[in-house]
ZAMIVEX-68909 format. One line per field, with one value per residue (C-alpha): residue number from 1; chain; x, y, z. Coordinates in steps of 0.001 Angstrom, whole numbers, padded with zeros to 6 digits. Each point is the difference from the previous one (the first is absolute). Last residue first. Layout:
// residues N
pos	[NUM / ...]
unit	[A / ...]
x	[X / ...]
y	[Y / ...]
z	[Z / ...]
This chain:
// residues 77
pos	[77 / 76 / 75 / 74 / 73 / 72 / 71 / 70 / 69 / 68 / 67 / 66 / 65 / 64 / 63 / 62 / 61 / 60 / 59 / 58 / 57 / 56 / 55 / 54 / 53 / 52 / 51 / 50 / 49 / 48 / 47 / 46 / 45 / 44 / 43 / 42 / 41 / 40 / 39 / 38 / 37 / 36 / 35 / 34 / 33 / 32 / 31 / 30 / 29 / 28 / 27 / 26 / 25 / 24 / 23 / 22 / 21 / 20 / 19 / 18 / 17 / 16 / 15 / 14 / 13 / 12 / 11 / 10 / 9 / 8 / 7 / 6 / 5 / 4 / 3 / 2 / 1]
unit	[A / A / A / A / A / A / A / A / A / A / A / A / A / A / A / A / A / A / A / A / A / A / A / A / A / A / A / A / A / A / A / A / A / A / A / A / A / A / A / A / A / A / A / A / A / A / A / A / A / A / A / A / A / A / A / A / A / A / A / A / A / A / A / A / A / A / A / A / A / A / A / A / A / A / A / A / A]
x	[-009493 / -000799 / 001601 / -000117 / -003546 / -001500 / 001584 / -002329 / -001520 / 002591 / 002802 / -001200 / 002885 / 002627 / 002282 / 001854 / -001099 / 002065 / -001558 / -002427 / 000903 / 001315 / -002558 / -002851 / 000388 / -001189 / 000900 / 003335 / 000912 / -000689 / 002344 / 002788 / -000485 / 000141 / 003254 / 001255 / -000774 / 001618 / 003119 / 000011 / -000166 / 003118 / 001738 / -000733 / -002710 / 000487 / -000975 / -003126 / -001190 / 000326 / -001650 / -002903 / -000587 / 000141 / -002562 / -002106 / 000155 / 002126 / -001840 / -000977 / 003359 / 000037 / -001498 / -001750 / 003026 / 001855 / -002356 / 000476 / 003807 / -000475 / -001969 / 002613 / 002786 / 002217 / 003558 / -001249 / 003087]
y	[-047795 / 002438 / 003202 / -000773 / -001504 / 002715 / 002658 / -001474 / 002986 / 002673 / -002131 / -000948 / 001921 / -002016 / 001996 / 003186 / 002970 / 003281 / 001066 / 002740 / 000615 / 003726 / 001010 / -000842 / 003273 / 001585 / 003629 / 000330 / 003840 / 000628 / -002621 / 001218 / 003468 / -001563 / -001694 / 003427 / 001814 / -002701 / 000214 / 003869 / -000655 / -002057 / 002404 / 003229 / 002108 / 003668 / -000680 / -001655 / 003020 / 002230 / -002439 / -000474 / 003776 / 000421 / -002713 / 001756 / 003353 / 002540 / 003267 / -001785 / -000599 / -003128 / -000858 / -003199 / -001076 / 000227 / -001989 / -002728 / 000166 / -000381 / -003315 / -001224 / 000407 / 003160 / 001144 / 002339 / 001441]
z	[004100 / 002906 / -001412 / -003867 / 000036 / 002212 / -002323 / -002925 / -001311 / 000863 / -000909 / -003611 / -001883 / 002157 / 002191 / 000492 / 001953 / -000287 / -003160 / 001113 / 003483 / -000314 / -002480 / 002483 / 001360 / -003243 / -001113 / 001591 / -000246 / 003577 / 001507 / -002435 / 001680 / 003607 / -000959 / -001454 / 003233 / 002301 / -002302 / 000518 / 003888 / -000026 / -002578 / 002086 / -001099 / -001144 / -003567 / 000829 / 002170 / -002936 / -002408 / 002510 / 000222 / -003897 / -000238 / 002619 / -001974 / 001718 / 001256 / 003236 / 001253 / 001892 / 003231 / -001076 / -001845 / 003197 / 001940 / -002619 / 000319 / 003837 / -000580 / -002605 / 002566 / 000774 / -001183 / -002985 / -001618]
C-alpha cells in the first residue's frame, strides 16, 4: 500500500513499469492508495470533468431581473 503524499505518488508513476500502459499504471497506483489520498484523487478527477467553471455559480444569485442594468438604483436608492 502507498503511504506517501500526492507528489511522491506522481514520482512513482514516472518510475513505473515501461511495459504497462500509462492507464494501467494509474489504475494500479490508485488501487494501492489509502482512503484519504483516494478522496483527493476522486476530487481531482471531478475537477477535470467539469466543462465550464461558471457552472458552479449559475443560479446562485437572486434578485430582480433588471439588477444588472439598474444595480446603482438598488444599491444606492
